[in-house]
N, CA, C, O and CB atoms as a CASP TS submission, in Angstrom:
PFRMAT TS
TARGET T0000
AUTHOR 0000-0000-0000
METHOD Language model
MODEL 1
PARENT N/A
ATOM      1  N   MET     1      65.613 106.735  70.060  1.00  0.00           N
ATOM      2  CA  MET     1      65.506 105.714  71.070  1.00  0.00           C
ATOM      3  C   MET     1      66.679 104.751  71.011  1.00  0.00           C
ATOM      4  O   MET     1      67.086 104.221  72.045  1.00  0.00           O
ATOM      5  CB  MET     1      64.210 104.969  70.918  1.00  0.00           C
ATOM      6  N   SER     2      67.217 104.517  69.857  1.00  0.00           N
ATOM      7  CA  SER     2      68.305 103.563  69.704  1.00  0.00           C
ATOM      8  C   SER     2      69.522 103.963  70.534  1.00  0.00           C
ATOM      9  O   SER     2      70.216 103.104  71.078  1.00  0.00           O
ATOM     10  CB  SER     2      68.690 103.439  68.238  1.00  0.00           C
ATOM     11  N   LEU     3      69.779 105.264  70.631  1.00  0.00           N
ATOM     12  CA  LEU     3      70.900 105.756  71.428  1.00  0.00           C
ATOM     13  C   LEU     3      70.739 105.346  72.885  1.00  0.00           C
ATOM     14  O   LEU     3      71.704 104.914  73.515  1.00  0.00           O
ATOM     15  CB  LEU     3      71.016 107.283  71.315  1.00  0.00           C
ATOM     16  N   PHE     4      69.534 105.476  73.428  1.00  0.00           N
ATOM     17  CA  PHE     4      69.287 105.114  74.820  1.00  0.00           C
ATOM     18  C   PHE     4      69.382 103.612  75.030  1.00  0.00           C
ATOM     19  O   PHE     4      69.858 103.164  76.074  1.00  0.00           O
ATOM     20  CB  PHE     4      67.922 105.613  75.262  1.00  0.00           C
ATOM     21  N   ASN     5      68.938 102.828  74.055  1.00  0.00           N
ATOM     22  CA  ASN     5      69.052 101.375  74.156  1.00  0.00           C
ATOM     23  C   ASN     5      70.516 100.954  74.167  1.00  0.00           C
ATOM     24  O   ASN     5      70.915 100.109  74.968  1.00  0.00           O
ATOM     25  CB  ASN     5      68.310 100.692  72.996  1.00  0.00           C
ATOM     26  N   ASP     6      71.318 101.544  73.276  1.00  0.00           N
ATOM     27  CA  ASP     6      72.745 101.231  73.228  1.00  0.00           C
ATOM     28  C   ASP     6      73.434 101.628  74.531  1.00  0.00           C
ATOM     29  O   ASP     6      74.251 100.876  75.062  1.00  0.00           O
ATOM     30  CB  ASP     6      73.410 101.942  72.040  1.00  0.00           C
ATOM     31  N   LEU     7      73.105 102.800  75.036  1.00  0.00           N
ATOM     32  CA  LEU     7      73.701 103.271  76.281  1.00  0.00           C
ATOM     33  C   LEU     7      73.327 102.353  77.441  1.00  0.00           C
ATOM     34  O   LEU     7      74.178 102.004  78.259  1.00  0.00           O
ATOM     35  CB  LEU     7      73.257 104.710  76.579  1.00  0.00           C
ATOM     36  N   GLY     8      72.071 101.965  77.510  1.00  0.00           N
ATOM     37  CA  GLY     8      71.621 101.057  78.562  1.00  0.00           C
ATOM     38  C   GLY     8      72.319  99.715  78.495  1.00  0.00           C
ATOM     39  O   GLY     8      72.686  99.156  79.529  1.00  0.00           O
ATOM     40  N   ARG     9      72.507  99.196  77.312  1.00  0.00           N
ATOM     41  CA  ARG     9      73.198  97.919  77.120  1.00  0.00           C
ATOM     42  C   ARG     9      74.661  98.022  77.567  1.00  0.00           C
ATOM     43  O   ARG     9      75.178  97.119  78.223  1.00  0.00           O
ATOM     44  CB  ARG     9      73.121  97.479  75.639  1.00  0.00           C
ATOM     45  N   LYS    10      75.314  99.114  77.212  1.00  0.00           N
ATOM     46  CA  LYS    10      76.717  99.303  77.598  1.00  0.00           C
ATOM     47  C   LYS    10      76.865  99.467  79.109  1.00  0.00           C
ATOM     48  O   LYS    10      77.823  98.961  79.693  1.00  0.00           O
ATOM     49  CB  LYS    10      77.304 100.524  76.882  1.00  0.00           C
ATOM     50  N   VAL    11      75.937 100.159  79.738  1.00  0.00           N
ATOM     51  CA  VAL    11      75.973 100.324  81.195  1.00  0.00           C
ATOM     52  C   VAL    11      75.817  98.964  81.870  1.00  0.00           C
ATOM     53  O   VAL    11      76.526  98.668  82.831  1.00  0.00           O
ATOM     54  CB  VAL    11      74.857 101.299  81.671  1.00  0.00           C
ATOM     55  N   GLU    12      74.908  98.145  81.385  1.00  0.00           N
ATOM     56  CA  GLU    12      74.698  96.816  81.963  1.00  0.00           C
ATOM     57  C   GLU    12      75.947  95.946  81.793  1.00  0.00           C
ATOM     58  O   GLU    12      76.316  95.221  82.717  1.00  0.00           O
ATOM     59  CB  GLU    12      73.478  96.131  81.309  1.00  0.00           C
ATOM     60  N   GLU    13      76.598  96.005  80.640  1.00  0.00           N
ATOM     61  CA  GLU    13      77.829  95.248  80.423  1.00  0.00           C
ATOM     62  C   GLU    13      78.914  95.694  81.407  1.00  0.00           C
ATOM     63  O   GLU    13      79.634  94.862  81.958  1.00  0.00           O
ATOM     64  CB  GLU    13      78.319  95.419  78.971  1.00  0.00           C
ATOM     65  N   LEU    14      79.028  96.990  81.622  1.00  0.00           N
ATOM     66  CA  LEU    14      80.022  97.517  82.553  1.00  0.00           C
ATOM     67  C   LEU    14      79.734  97.053  83.967  1.00  0.00           C
ATOM     68  O   LEU    14      80.653  96.672  84.692  1.00  0.00           O
ATOM     69  CB  LEU    14      80.057  99.043  82.498  1.00  0.00           C
ATOM     70  N   LYS    15      78.465  97.080  84.374  1.00  0.00           N
ATOM     71  CA  LYS    15      78.102  96.614  85.719  1.00  0.00           C
ATOM     72  C   LYS    15      78.477  95.150  85.909  1.00  0.00           C
ATOM     73  O   LYS    15      78.967  94.773  86.974  1.00  0.00           O
ATOM     74  CB  LYS    15      76.598  96.807  85.969  1.00  0.00           C
ATOM     75  N   GLN    16      78.258  94.328  84.904  1.00  0.00           N
ATOM     76  CA  GLN    16      78.595  92.912  85.001  1.00  0.00           C
ATOM     77  C   GLN    16      80.102  92.713  85.084  1.00  0.00           C
ATOM     78  O   GLN    16      80.567  91.876  85.857  1.00  0.00           O
ATOM     79  CB  GLN    16      78.029  92.145  83.807  1.00  0.00           C
ATOM     80  N   GLU    17      80.873  93.462  84.308  1.00  0.00           N
ATOM     81  CA  GLU    17      82.328  93.356  84.353  1.00  0.00           C
ATOM     82  C   GLU    17      82.871  93.764  85.710  1.00  0.00           C
ATOM     83  O   GLU    17      83.769  93.109  86.240  1.00  0.00           O
ATOM     84  CB  GLU    17      82.956  94.213  83.265  1.00  0.00           C
ATOM     85  N   VAL    18      82.341  94.831  86.278  1.00  0.00           N
ATOM     86  CA  VAL    18      82.777  95.298  87.594  1.00  0.00           C
ATOM     87  C   VAL    18      82.431  94.253  88.650  1.00  0.00           C
ATOM     88  O   VAL    18      83.245  93.972  89.530  1.00  0.00           O
ATOM     89  CB  VAL    18      82.123  96.663  87.942  1.00  0.00           C
ATOM     90  N   GLY    19      81.239  93.677  88.573  1.00  0.00           N
ATOM     91  CA  GLY    19      80.833  92.642  89.518  1.00  0.00           C
ATOM     92  C   GLY    19      81.729  91.424  89.444  1.00  0.00           C
ATOM     93  O   GLY    19      82.107  90.873  90.478  1.00  0.00           O
ATOM     94  N   ASN    20      82.072  90.997  88.254  1.00  0.00           N
ATOM     95  CA  ASN    20      82.955  89.842  88.091  1.00  0.00           C
ATOM     96  C   ASN    20      84.347  90.137  88.623  1.00  0.00           C
ATOM     97  O   ASN    20      84.958  89.274  89.252  1.00  0.00           O
ATOM     98  CB  ASN    20      83.034  89.433  86.622  1.00  0.00           C
ATOM     99  N   ALA    21      84.853  91.324  88.388  1.00  0.00           N
ATOM    100  CA  ALA    21      86.186  91.690  88.875  1.00  0.00           C
ATOM    101  C   ALA    21      86.203  91.740  90.391  1.00  0.00           C
ATOM    102  O   ALA    21      87.172  91.297  91.008  1.00  0.00           O
ATOM    103  CB  ALA    21      86.625  93.043  88.296  1.00  0.00           C
ATOM    104  N   SER    22      85.158  92.268  91.005  1.00  0.00           N
ATOM    105  CA  SER    22      85.146  92.349  92.464  1.00  0.00           C
ATOM    106  C   SER    22      84.988  90.965  93.083  1.00  0.00           C
ATOM    107  O   SER    22      85.519  90.723  94.167  1.00  0.00           O
ATOM    108  CB  SER    22      84.018  93.272  92.940  1.00  0.00           C
ATOM    109  N   ASP    23      84.276  90.050  92.428  1.00  0.00           N
ATOM    110  CA  ASP    23      84.167  88.675  92.926  1.00  0.00           C
ATOM    111  C   ASP    23      85.542  88.011  92.962  1.00  0.00           C
ATOM    112  O   ASP    23      85.824  87.223  93.865  1.00  0.00           O
ATOM    113  CB  ASP    23      83.197  87.852  92.045  1.00  0.00           C
ATOM    114  N   ASP    24      86.390  88.318  92.000  1.00  0.00           N
ATOM    115  CA  ASP    24      87.731  87.742  91.946  1.00  0.00           C
ATOM    116  C   ASP    24      88.605  88.227  93.087  1.00  0.00           C
ATOM    117  O   ASP    24      89.584  87.565  93.431  1.00  0.00           O
ATOM    118  CB  ASP    24      88.388  88.072  90.626  1.00  0.00           C
ATOM    119  N   GLU    25      88.276  89.366  93.684  1.00  0.00           N
ATOM    120  CA  GLU    25      89.075  89.943  94.762  1.00  0.00           C
ATOM    121  C   GLU    25      88.673  89.435  96.153  1.00  0.00           C
ATOM    122  O   GLU    25      89.355  89.734  97.134  1.00  0.00           O
ATOM    123  CB  GLU    25      88.959  91.445  94.723  1.00  0.00           C
ATOM    124  N   ALA    26      87.589  88.682  96.249  1.00  0.00           N
ATOM    125  CA  ALA    26      87.125  88.182  97.547  1.00  0.00           C
ATOM    126  C   ALA    26      88.162  87.255  98.164  1.00  0.00           C
ATOM    127  O   ALA    26      88.776  86.447  97.468  1.00  0.00           O
ATOM    128  CB  ALA    26      85.780  87.449  97.397  1.00  0.00           C
ATOM    129  N   THR    27      88.353  87.376  99.481  1.00  0.00           N
ATOM    130  CA  THR    27      89.324  86.541 100.188  1.00  0.00           C
ATOM    131  C   THR    27      88.666  85.519 101.096  1.00  0.00           C
ATOM    132  O   THR    27      89.304  84.542 101.490  1.00  0.00           O
ATOM    133  CB  THR    27      90.252  87.405 100.997  1.00  0.00           C
ATOM    134  N   HIS    28      87.389  85.728 101.438  1.00  0.00           N
ATOM    135  CA  HIS    28      86.660  84.837 102.335  1.00  0.00           C
ATOM    136  C   HIS    28      85.236  84.646 101.826  1.00  0.00           C
ATOM    137  O   HIS    28      84.736  85.441 101.029  1.00  0.00           O
ATOM    138  CB  HIS    28      86.653  85.394 103.778  1.00  0.00           C
ATOM    139  N   GLN    29      84.588  83.576 102.300  1.00  0.00           N
ATOM    140  CA  GLN    29      83.206  83.317 101.913  1.00  0.00           C
ATOM    141  C   GLN    29      82.459  82.688 103.082  1.00  0.00           C
ATOM    142  O   GLN    29      83.027  81.911 103.849  1.00  0.00           O
ATOM    143  CB  GLN    29      83.142  82.399 100.668  1.00  0.00           C
ATOM    144  N   CYS    30      81.202  83.026 103.207  1.00  0.00           N
ATOM    145  CA  CYS    30      80.346  82.438 104.230  1.00  0.00           C
ATOM    146  C   CYS    30      79.881  81.069 103.735  1.00  0.00           C
ATOM    147  O   CYS    30      79.380  80.947 102.617  1.00  0.00           O
ATOM    148  CB  CYS    30      79.126  83.368 104.555  1.00  0.00           C
ATOM    149  N   SER    31      80.048  80.052 104.561  1.00  0.00           N
ATOM    150  CA  SER    31      79.612  78.703 104.190  1.00  0.00           C
ATOM    151  C   SER    31      78.095  78.576 104.206  1.00  0.00           C
ATOM    152  O   SER    31      77.543  77.720 103.514  1.00  0.00           O
ATOM    153  CB  SER    31      80.224  77.674 105.130  1.00  0.00           C
ATOM    154  N   GLU    32      77.420  79.403 104.974  1.00  0.00           N
ATOM    155  CA  GLU    32      75.961  79.317 105.100  1.00  0.00           C
ATOM    156  C   GLU    32      75.235  79.986 103.935  1.00  0.00           C
ATOM    157  O   GLU    32      74.440  79.341 103.252  1.00  0.00           O
ATOM    158  CB  GLU    32      75.515  79.951 106.407  1.00  0.00           C
ATOM    159  N   CYS    33      75.500  81.277 103.700  1.00  0.00           N
ATOM    160  CA  CYS    33      74.768  82.017 102.662  1.00  0.00           C
ATOM    161  C   CYS    33      75.590  82.234 101.399  1.00  0.00           C
ATOM    162  O   CYS    33      75.089  82.787 100.419  1.00  0.00           O
ATOM    163  CB  CYS    33      74.321  83.357 103.202  1.00  0.00           C
ATOM    164  N   GLU    34      76.846  81.803 101.414  1.00  0.00           N
ATOM    165  CA  GLU    34      77.764  81.904 100.278  1.00  0.00           C
ATOM    166  C   GLU    34      78.103  83.337  99.878  1.00  0.00           C
ATOM    167  O   GLU    34      78.500  83.582  98.739  1.00  0.00           O
ATOM    168  CB  GLU    34      77.176  81.198  99.102  1.00  0.00           C
ATOM    169  N   ALA    35      77.951  84.287 100.806  1.00  0.00           N
ATOM    170  CA  ALA    35      78.322  85.672 100.534  1.00  0.00           C
ATOM    171  C   ALA    35      79.840  85.761 100.391  1.00  0.00           C
ATOM    172  O   ALA    35      80.580  85.143 101.157  1.00  0.00           O
ATOM    173  CB  ALA    35      77.814  86.620 101.662  1.00  0.00           C
ATOM    174  N   LEU    36      80.293  86.527  99.417  1.00  0.00           N
ATOM    175  CA  LEU    36      81.727  86.757  99.238  1.00  0.00           C
ATOM    176  C   LEU    36      82.145  87.928 100.114  1.00  0.00           C
ATOM    177  O   LEU    36      81.466  88.954 100.160  1.00  0.00           O
ATOM    178  CB  LEU    36      82.077  87.031  97.741  1.00  0.00           C
ATOM    179  N   LEU    37      83.268  87.768 100.810  1.00  0.00           N
ATOM    180  CA  LEU    37      83.755  88.786 101.730  1.00  0.00           C
ATOM    181  C   LEU    37      85.159  89.197 101.314  1.00  0.00           C
ATOM    182  O   LEU    37      85.896  88.407 100.722  1.00  0.00           O
ATOM    183  CB  LEU    37      83.739  88.273 103.193  1.00  0.00           C
ATOM    184  N   TYR    38      85.522  90.423 101.622  1.00  0.00           N
ATOM    185  CA  TYR    38      86.797  90.967 101.178  1.00  0.00           C
ATOM    186  C   TYR    38      87.774  91.169 102.318  1.00  0.00           C
ATOM    187  O   TYR    38      88.832  91.773 102.141  1.00  0.00           O
ATOM    188  CB  TYR    38      86.579  92.266 100.469  1.00  0.00           C
ATOM    189  N   ALA    39      87.416  90.660 103.491  1.00  0.00           N
ATOM    190  CA  ALA    39      88.293  90.690 104.665  1.00  0.00           C
ATOM    191  C   ALA    39      87.832  89.575 105.597  1.00  0.00           C
ATOM    192  O   ALA    39      86.704  89.092 105.494  1.00  0.00           O
ATOM    193  CB  ALA    39      88.261  92.101 105.389  1.00  0.00           C
ATOM    194  N   ASP    40      88.706  89.177 106.499  1.00  0.00           N
ATOM    195  CA  ASP    40      88.359  88.139 107.458  1.00  0.00           C
ATOM    196  C   ASP    40      87.353  88.691 108.463  1.00  0.00           C
ATOM    197  O   ASP    40      87.529  89.797 108.975  1.00  0.00           O
ATOM    198  CB  ASP    40      89.623  87.610 108.180  1.00  0.00           C
ATOM    199  N   HIS    41      86.307  87.932 108.745  1.00  0.00           N
ATOM    200  CA  HIS    41      85.271  88.323 109.695  1.00  0.00           C
ATOM    201  C   HIS    41      85.038  87.181 110.677  1.00  0.00           C
ATOM    202  O   HIS    41      85.178  86.013 110.312  1.00  0.00           O
ATOM    203  CB  HIS    41      83.953  88.700 108.962  1.00  0.00           C
ATOM    204  N   ASP    42      84.685  87.505 111.915  1.00  0.00           N
ATOM    205  CA  ASP    42      84.305  86.477 112.875  1.00  0.00           C
ATOM    206  C   ASP    42      82.916  85.934 112.563  1.00  0.00           C
ATOM    207  O   ASP    42      82.617  84.770 112.829  1.00  0.00           O
ATOM    208  CB  ASP    42      84.350  87.033 114.300  1.00  0.00           C
ATOM    209  N   GLU    43      82.074  86.792 111.996  1.00  0.00           N
ATOM    210  CA  GLU    43      80.752  86.349 111.560  1.00  0.00           C
ATOM    211  C   GLU    43      80.380  87.063 110.273  1.00  0.00           C
ATOM    212  O   GLU    43      80.860  88.160 109.991  1.00  0.00           O
ATOM    213  CB  GLU    43      79.689  86.608 112.653  1.00  0.00           C
ATOM    214  N   CYS    44      79.527  86.427 109.508  1.00  0.00           N
ATOM    215  CA  CYS    44      79.106  86.962 108.217  1.00  0.00           C
ATOM    216  C   CYS    44      78.246  88.209 108.422  1.00  0.00           C
ATOM    217  O   CYS    44      77.281  88.168 109.185  1.00  0.00           O
ATOM    218  CB  CYS    44      78.330  85.895 107.409  1.00  0.00           C
ATOM    219  N   PRO    45      78.581  89.314 107.754  1.00  0.00           N
ATOM    220  CA  PRO    45      77.760  90.520 107.880  1.00  0.00           C
ATOM    221  C   PRO    45      76.395  90.374 107.200  1.00  0.00           C
ATOM    222  O   PRO    45      75.486  91.156 107.481  1.00  0.00           O
ATOM    223  CB  PRO    45      78.499  91.708 107.291  1.00  0.00           C
ATOM    224  N   GLU    46      76.237  89.395 106.318  1.00  0.00           N
ATOM    225  CA  GLU    46      74.968  89.191 105.614  1.00  0.00           C
ATOM    226  C   GLU    46      73.973  88.388 106.446  1.00  0.00           C
ATOM    227  O   GLU    46      72.808  88.766 106.567  1.00  0.00           O
ATOM    228  CB  GLU    46      75.213  88.486 104.289  1.00  0.00           C
ATOM    229  N   CYS    47      74.444  87.261 107.027  1.00  0.00           N
ATOM    230  CA  CYS    47      73.502  86.368 107.705  1.00  0.00           C
ATOM    231  C   CYS    47      73.813  86.136 109.181  1.00  0.00           C
ATOM    232  O   CYS    47      72.998  85.549 109.894  1.00  0.00           O
ATOM    233  CB  CYS    47      73.475  85.054 107.004  1.00  0.00           C
ATOM    234  N   GLY    48      74.988  86.589 109.656  1.00  0.00           N
ATOM    235  CA  GLY    48      75.345  86.432 111.056  1.00  0.00           C
ATOM    236  C   GLY    48      75.979  85.095 111.401  1.00  0.00           C
ATOM    237  O   GLY    48      76.296  84.856 112.566  1.00  0.00           O
ATOM    238  N   SER    49      76.171  84.223 110.434  1.00  0.00           N
ATOM    239  CA  SER    49      76.788  82.923 110.667  1.00  0.00           C
ATOM    240  C   SER    49      78.259  83.077 111.050  1.00  0.00           C
ATOM    241  O   SER    49      78.924  84.016 110.611  1.00  0.00           O
ATOM    242  CB  SER    49      76.654  82.039 109.422  1.00  0.00           C
ATOM    243  N   THR    50      78.756  82.165 111.858  1.00  0.00           N
ATOM    244  CA  THR    50      80.185  82.162 112.204  1.00  0.00           C
ATOM    245  C   THR    50      80.973  81.229 111.290  1.00  0.00           C
ATOM    246  O   THR    50      82.130  80.918 111.571  1.00  0.00           O
ATOM    247  CB  THR    50      80.380  81.745 113.672  1.00  0.00           C
ATOM    248  N   SER    51      80.367  80.789 110.218  1.00  0.00           N
ATOM    249  CA  SER    51      81.007  79.850 109.273  1.00  0.00           C
ATOM    250  C   SER    51      81.681  80.585 108.122  1.00  0.00           C
ATOM    251  O   SER    51      81.353  80.348 106.959  1.00  0.00           O
ATOM    252  CB  SER    51      79.973  78.862 108.715  1.00  0.00           C
ATOM    253  N   VAL    52      82.605  81.461 108.428  1.00  0.00           N
ATOM    254  CA  VAL    52      83.353  82.202 107.419  1.00  0.00           C
ATOM    255  C   VAL    52      84.674  81.480 107.180  1.00  0.00           C
ATOM    256  O   VAL    52      85.424  81.228 108.123  1.00  0.00           O
ATOM    257  CB  VAL    52      83.591  83.687 107.862  1.00  0.00           C
ATOM    258  N   VAL    53      84.960  81.149 105.930  1.00  0.00           N
ATOM    259  CA  VAL    53      86.176  80.419 105.583  1.00  0.00           C
ATOM    260  C   VAL    53      86.993  81.206 104.564  1.00  0.00           C
ATOM    261  O   VAL    53      86.449  81.969 103.766  1.00  0.00           O
ATOM    262  CB  VAL    53      85.831  79.023 105.032  1.00  0.00           C
ATOM    263  N   ALA    54      88.296  81.007 104.606  1.00  0.00           N
ATOM    264  CA  ALA    54      89.196  81.666 103.654  1.00  0.00           C
ATOM    265  C   ALA    54      89.110  80.958 102.301  1.00  0.00           C
ATOM    266  O   ALA    54      89.022  79.732 102.237  1.00  0.00           O
ATOM    267  CB  ALA    54      90.666  81.664 104.182  1.00  0.00           C
ATOM    268  N   LEU    55      89.134  81.730 101.241  1.00  0.00           N
ATOM    269  CA  LEU    55      89.182  81.179  99.899  1.00  0.00           C
ATOM    270  C   LEU    55      90.632  80.968  99.514  1.00  0.00           C
ATOM    271  O   LEU    55      91.461  81.858  99.707  1.00  0.00           O
ATOM    272  CB  LEU    55      88.467  82.104  98.885  1.00  0.00           C
ATOM    273  N   THR    56      90.946  79.817  98.980  1.00  0.00           N
ATOM    274  CA  THR    56      92.309  79.543  98.522  1.00  0.00           C
ATOM    275  C   THR    56      92.275  79.260  97.043  1.00  0.00           C
ATOM    276  O   THR    56      91.306  78.706  96.524  1.00  0.00           O
ATOM    277  CB  THR    56      92.940  78.356  99.292  1.00  0.00           C
ATOM    278  N   GLU    57      93.326  79.641  96.375  1.00  0.00           N
ATOM    279  CA  GLU    57      93.370  79.415  94.927  1.00  0.00           C
ATOM    280  C   GLU    57      94.424  78.422  94.594  1.00  0.00           C
ATOM    281  O   GLU    57      94.618  78.096  93.422  1.00  0.00           O
ATOM    282  CB  GLU    57      93.621  80.704  94.171  1.00  0.00           C
TER
END
């Protein structure tokens, strides 16, 4: 069982790392639902709001 626990833990760590890396690549964000977007949109694909703003660093 320990092998499966270790494997599950490593998979979860990888998923978190991938999620964090993809969040860093976002270029826009919805002001209403705070969804991160990776391209400019006229409206948010998550909630339909037109409050999409560019992220600046």
